[in-house]
C-alpha positions, -999 to 999 in steps of 0.1 A, spaced: -490 464 52 -479 499 63 -507 522 74 -500 559 81 -526 559 108 -504 536 129 -476 561 128 -501 589 137 -514 569 167 -478 562 178 -470 599 178 -501 606 199 -492 579 224 -455 590 228 -457 628 224 -492 636 238 -503 608 261 -471 599 279 -450 630 269 -417 611 267 -388 633 275 -351 629 266 -333 604 289 -366 589 302 -372 551 301 -404 542 283 -417 506 287 -437 495 256 -457 464 263 -482 446 241 -493 415 222 -472 404 193 -502 410 169 -496 447 175 -460 446 163 -464 475 138 -477 498 165 -451 486 191 -423 493 166 -438 526 156 -439 536 193 -403 524 197 -392 546 169 -411 576 183 -395 572 217 -361 571 200 -369 603 182 -380 619 215 -346 611 230 -361 585 253 -349 550 261 -374 524 248 -378 490 264 -400 464 246 -420 438 265 -439 415 242 -468 394 255 -478 360 243 -515 354 242 -517 319 257 -493 326 286 -520 338 310 -544 310 300 -517 284 307 -509 300 340 -546 299 351 -553 264 338 -520 246 347 -505 266 376 -507 257 412 -513 280 442 -476 289 443 -478 300 406 -509 321 412 -492 338 442 -460 346 422 -454 381 410 -421 381 390 -396 405 403 -384 412 368 -418 426 359 -418 448 390 -383 461 382 -392 469 346 -421 491 358 -401 506 386 -373 517 362 -397 533 337 -411 568 338 -436 560 311 -456 529 302 -474 523 269 -496 492 269 -511 479 237 -539 453 239 -540 431 208 -558 398 215 -560 371 189 -587 353 209 -610 375 230 -626 345 247 -594 327 256 -603 328 294 -640 322 291 -638 287 306 -614 296 334 -624 292 370 -635 327 382 -620 321 417 -585 315 401 -589 347 381 -597 367 413 -567 350 430 -544 361 402 -559 396 401 -550 400 438 -514 389 431 -508 413 403 -526 443 420 -493 458 433 -479 458 398 -511 474 384 -509 501 412 -472 507 404 -481 513 367 -508 538 378 -481 559 395 -462 563 361 -472 583 330 -491 555 313 -515 549 284 -535 519 273 -547 514 237 -558 486 214 -546 475 180 -570 462 154 -570 424 153 -594 398 139 -605 389 174 -615 424 183 -632 429 149 -652 397 154 -663 407 189 -675 440 174 -693 421 145 -672 440 120 -648 432 92 -611 439 102 -608 468 78 -640 484 92 -628 479 127 -595 495 119 -615 525 105 -636 525 137 -605 524 159 -584 550 142 -614 573 138 -618 573 175 -581 577 184 -565 599 158 -581 634 166 -573 667 183 -572 657 219 -564 693 231 -598 704 219 -615 675 237 -596 685 269 -611 720 267 -647 707 267 -639 683 295 -626 712 317 -660 729 314 -678 697 323 -655 690 352 -662 725 367 -700 719 364 -699 685 380 -676 694 409 -701 722 418 -728 696 424 -737 674 453 -759 647 438 -760 630 404 -791 612 393 -792 587 364 -826 580 349 -837 557 322 -857 525 314 -859 505 347 -833 529 361 -834 555 388 -801 558 407 -789 586 429 -752 591 438 -737 614 463 -707 632 447 -701 662 470 -665 670 474 -653 644 449 -629 652 421 -639 646 385 -611 635 362 -612 646 325 -600 617 304 -588 634 273 -563 610 258 -537 609 285 -543 574 298 -567 556 274 -567 556 237 -594 561 225 -605 583 253 -635 606 259 -650 605 294 -651 623 327 -652 601 358 -652 602 396 -661 580 425 -694 584 443 -695 587 481 -692 551 493 -724 550 513 -745 574 492 -757 553 463 -793 544 463 -818 530 437 -818 507 408 -800 505 375 -806 481 346 -777 479 321 -784 478 283 -752 463 271 -736 430 281 -709 435 308 -677 416 299 -652 407 326 -622 384 321 -637 369 289 -671 363 306 -702 380 291 -730 388 315 -762 401 300 -793 418 314 -776 430 347 -799 447 371 -785 460 404 -802 475 434 -782 497 457 -789 506 493 -766 530 512 -739 523 487 -739 485 486 -754 462 460 -782 444 479 -798 427 449 -781 415 417 -797 396 388 -788 388 352 -803 370 323 -771 353 314 -742 342 337 -759 355 369 -739 331 390 -706 346 377 -719 381 384 -727 372 420 -695 353 425 -675 384 413 -695 407 435 -686 385 465 -649 385 456 -640 408 486 -655 434 509 -653 462 484 -667 445 453 -703 453 460 -697 491 462 -691 515 434 -655 527 427 -663 548 397 -691 567 379 -682 579 344 -699 597 316 -689 589 280 -682 619 257 -666 605 225 -692 612 198 -671 593 173 -678 561 191 -715 553 184 -718 516 186 -711 488 212 -680 468 203 -676 445 234 -643 463 242 -646 484 274 -618 506 262 -642 519 235 -676 512 251 -673 532 282 -665 562 260 -696 560 238 -711 595 237 -744 596 255 -737 568 280 -728 565 316 -708 537 332 -705 526 368 -677 503 380 -681 481 410 -649 476 431 -617 496 432 -618 534 433 -592 556 418 -577 576 447 -572 607 426 -610 611 426 -612 611 464 -627 576 464 -615 552 490 -632 519 481 -607 490 479 -611 458 459 -593 434 436 -622 440 412 -629 470 389 -657 461 366 -673 487 343 -710 484 333 -725 507 307 -759 524 307 -772 538 274 -789 572 279 -794 581 242 -830 569 241 -852 579 271 -823 585 294 -812 616 314 -787 629 339 -797 653 366 -773 673 387 -788 686 420 -822 681 404 -815 700 372 -812 682 338 -777 684 323 -782 657 297 -812 643 279 -812 615 253 -774 617 252 -774 655 244 -757 679 267 -777 708 281 -748 729 294 -747 766 292 -723 781 267 
């Protein structure tokens, strides 16, 4: 069924997020369940004078690779995929799973192996103008405990908005944070201090994620101390880990516990030398996202939350931590939480206390 909101989202992805120009190649990749959005993006690239390339993904291909493939298969990065990204100036990626738990029984060690293999491709994409979004599917709706129609309303309500106005607010927030040296996150069973002096804060205003709505940076690698207890489950490669509590000393996780799937948590933190250090600290600002949906693309943007990612840092922030892992975990600050910058409160109970 045709939905005008799909066309609106495609226009945002092509003309605002990736800014496709005449003569540029735009790689459009996504699950076949997102065909209406993939084709709408294809049409908008044509209208922009760009050269669209479609790359459909089949849901079960990765599951088969991880379950049936040998070491040589897990080491194999297809040259055709690399060339497709190398030839593109813009990459639009649409996530549209039909089974959100397809990889939940996969050996975590094999998933880490594959993540290391595809890391060069992921890094190549990050050097393009790229955007990642989702398309409403039954699987995503079920994960969020919503009917498909309600999830579609939720998704389009968060994506189809004036992102230029969001960018203006983010610029104010960026300036305030970059003037600070220390960020403190306080909440139930949480008191964590992060050194941020000299780091760059990135305003995420619809250029790379859709929906968007966060500002993020990387803490100084050896200046994270304290404890944080996460309120929402942390989901990684189809595994759901609940009740995570991490203790940091001089930047590294020295204690890690969880109520559910603790062994997976620890195994992932031990994936490589950088997996126990933080690669990102982010603050969610999208007030239209008010509920947890088990999709990190939405959940890390919830207004009034903070998220920390163990593992890989984004170099544009000034972070240097390297890892095959980048795992976001979300702290809800809307009830009894606060953010302090150099000892001064800048947010309480999810509400900003910024000067006008």
